[in-house]
C-alpha positions as CSV (number, residue, x, y, z in Angstrom):
1,M,16.2,-18.9,17.7
2,S,12.8,-18.5,16.3
3,T,12.2,-16.1,13.3
4,P,11.4,-12.4,14.1
5,P,7.7,-11.4,14.2
6,A,6.1,-9.9,11.0
7,F,5.1,-7.0,13.1
8,I,5.5,-5.4,16.6
9,I,3.1,-3.0,17.9
10,E,4.3,-1.1,21.0
11,T,2.3,1.1,23.4
12,D,3.5,2.5,26.8
13,R,2.4,-0.7,28.6
14,T,1.9,-3.3,25.9
15,L,3.6,-5.3,23.0
16,M,1.6,-7.0,20.3
17,I,3.3,-9.5,18.1
18,P,1.6,-11.9,15.5
19,T,0.2,-14.8,17.9
20,P,2.8,-17.6,17.6
21,S,1.4,-20.9,16.4
22,V,3.4,-22.5,19.4
23,A,1.5,-20.5,21.8
24,L,-1.8,-21.7,20.3
25,E,-0.7,-25.3,20.4
26,R,0.6,-25.1,23.9
27,R,-2.5,-23.4,25.1
28,A,-4.8,-26.0,23.6
29,A,-2.7,-28.8,25.4
30,M,-2.0,-27.2,28.9
31,E,-3.3,-24.6,31.4
32,E,-0.3,-22.5,32.0
33,F,3.1,-22.3,30.3
34,E,6.2,-20.0,29.6
35,I,7.4,-19.4,25.9
36,D,10.4,-17.6,24.7
37,L,9.4,-15.2,22.0
38,D,11.7,-13.3,19.6
39,I,10.8,-9.7,20.3
40,G,13.1,-6.9,18.9
41,G,15.7,-9.6,17.8
42,A,16.1,-11.2,21.3
43,P,14.4,-14.3,23.1
44,V,12.1,-12.9,25.7
45,P,10.5,-15.3,28.2
46,V,6.5,-14.7,28.2
47,R,4.4,-16.3,30.8
48,V,1.0,-17.4,29.2
49,P,-1.6,-17.8,32.0
50,A,-4.3,-20.4,32.3
51,G,-7.0,-17.8,31.1
52,W,-5.3,-16.6,28.0
53,P,-6.6,-15.8,25.4
54,G,-9.7,-14.8,27.3
55,D,-13.1,-15.6,26.1
56,E,-11.8,-16.6,22.7
57,L,-10.5,-20.1,23.6
58,A,-13.1,-21.9,21.5
59,G,-11.6,-20.3,18.4
60,L,-7.9,-21.8,18.9
61,P,-8.6,-25.0,16.9
62,D,-10.0,-23.0,13.7
63,L,-7.1,-20.6,13.9
64,L,-4.7,-23.6,14.1
65,A,-6.7,-25.2,11.1
66,L,-6.3,-22.1,9.1
67,R,-2.5,-21.8,9.7
68,A,-2.0,-25.4,8.4
69,S,-4.0,-24.6,5.2
70,D,-2.6,-22.5,2.3
71,Q,-5.1,-19.8,2.7
72,S,-4.1,-16.3,4.1
73,E,-4.7,-15.6,7.5
74,P,-6.3,-12.2,9.0
75,W,-4.1,-10.2,11.3
76,N,-4.0,-11.3,15.0
77,A,-1.8,-10.6,17.9
78,M,-0.8,-11.8,21.3
79,V,-1.1,-8.6,23.8
80,I,1.9,-8.8,26.4
81,D,2.1,-6.6,29.5
82,R,5.6,-5.0,29.0
83,V,6.3,-5.0,32.7
84,T,5.4,-8.4,34.0
85,L,6.0,-10.2,30.5
86,E,2.8,-12.0,30.8
87,A,0.1,-12.5,27.9
88,V,-2.8,-10.4,29.1
89,G,-5.1,-10.7,25.9
90,Q,-5.6,-11.4,22.3
91,I,-6.8,-9.2,19.4
92,G,-7.4,-10.0,15.9
93,C,-9.3,-9.6,12.6
94,T,-12.0,-12.2,11.8
95,E,-11.2,-12.1,8.1
96,L,-9.0,-10.2,5.5
97,P,-10.2,-7.0,4.3
98,D,-13.5,-7.3,2.3
99,R,-13.8,-5.6,-1.2
100,D,-14.6,-2.2,0.6
101,G,-11.7,-2.4,2.7
102,R,-13.3,-3.2,5.9
103,V,-12.2,-5.6,8.6
104,E,-13.8,-6.7,11.7
105,V,-11.8,-6.8,14.9
106,R,-12.4,-8.9,18.1
107,Y,-10.6,-8.7,21.4
108,A,-10.4,-10.3,24.7
109,T,-8.7,-9.6,27.9
110,L,-7.9,-12.1,30.8
111,R,-10.6,-11.5,33.5
112,E,-7.9,-10.7,36.2
113,R,-6.5,-7.9,34.0
114,R,-9.9,-6.1,32.9
115,D,-10.7,-2.6,33.9
116,R,-7.0,-1.6,33.9
117,G,-6.9,0.0,30.6
118,F,-5.1,-2.7,28.6
119,A,-8.1,-3.2,26.1
120,T,-8.2,0.6,25.3
121,E,-4.5,1.0,25.1
122,A,-3.8,-2.1,23.0
123,G,-7.1,-2.2,21.1
124,G,-6.5,1.6,20.2
125,A,-3.0,0.8,18.8
126,F,-3.9,-2.2,17.0
127,V,-6.9,-0.5,15.3
128,D,-4.7,2.5,14.4
129,W,-2.0,0.0,12.8
130,L,-4.8,-1.8,10.9
131,L,-5.9,1.6,9.4
132,A,-2.4,2.3,8.3
133,R,-2.4,-0.9,6.2
134,P,-2.8,-0.7,2.5
135,G,-6.4,-1.8,1.6
136,V,-7.9,-1.1,4.9
137,T,-10.5,1.7,4.9
138,A,-12.5,0.9,8.1
139,V,-12.6,-1.3,11.2
140,I,-15.7,-2.8,12.3
141,A,-16.3,-4.2,16.0
142,E,-19.2,-5.5,17.6
143,C,-20.2,-5.9,21.6
144,H,-23.3,-6.9,23.3
145,V,-25.4,-3.9,24.2
146,H,-25.0,-4.6,28.0
147,N,-21.3,-5.1,27.8
148,A,-20.6,-1.5,29.3
149,P,-16.8,-2.0,29.5
150,S,-16.5,-2.9,25.8
151,V,-18.8,0.0,24.7
152,R,-16.5,2.3,26.8
153,V,-13.2,0.9,25.0
154,L,-14.8,1.3,21.7
155,E,-15.9,5.0,22.4
156,K,-12.5,5.6,23.7
157,T,-10.7,4.3,20.8
158,G,-12.7,6.5,18.5
159,F,-15.4,4.2,17.2
160,E,-18.8,5.4,16.1
161,Q,-21.9,3.3,16.6
162,L,-23.0,2.1,13.4
163,D,-26.1,0.1,14.0
164,E,-27.5,-2.9,15.9
165,R,-28.4,-6.5,15.1
166,E,-29.7,-9.5,16.9
167,D,-28.0,-13.0,17.4
168,E,-28.6,-16.0,19.5
169,D,-27.2,-14.3,22.6
170,G,-29.1,-11.1,22.4
171,R,-28.7,-7.4,21.0
172,L,-25.3,-6.6,19.5
173,L,-24.0,-2.9,18.9
174,R,-21.8,-2.6,15.6
175,W,-19.2,0.2,15.6
176,I,-17.0,1.5,12.9
177,K,-13.8,3.4,12.9
178,Q,-12.7,4.9,9.4
179,R,-9.4,5.7,8.1
180,P,-9.2,9.5,8.1
181,G,-10.0,10.7,4.7
182,A,-11.4,7.6,3.5
């Protein structure tokens, strides 16, 4: 049996566990698969559809390389639908907290699962979990100015707009959610 996950974040409809390396490796090699994950002390079969982890597929080789090194890894989690036991998204930090205690979070939801509240529910719980970690004072997120669904997710989960910046794909909005009392 596999090692229990370092954390489990639960919401009404989702479970979040650290993204298993075996899931990343299998996803890089095949379209769709099922994997037994240790959730709460028991193996649970989780279906990983072809579209997982959403738009973040290009980052898999970098994450696998980081895991193979001796460097510390930022927090990240597979988002699992509790009813269907299907991976519906991915959420995680781009780096460990900076010297000011800030972490940047990114998230992706499978296209066929968007507009159903999964990003809001899982994202809000993950961000609250981050803000409860020692050394984390604030969470930063970005989205393209025209990405109305992401803007709504960030607003609903308590982020405030911080500023704007340009990148090669256009204008980005930067958002912040601070630990209460920080």
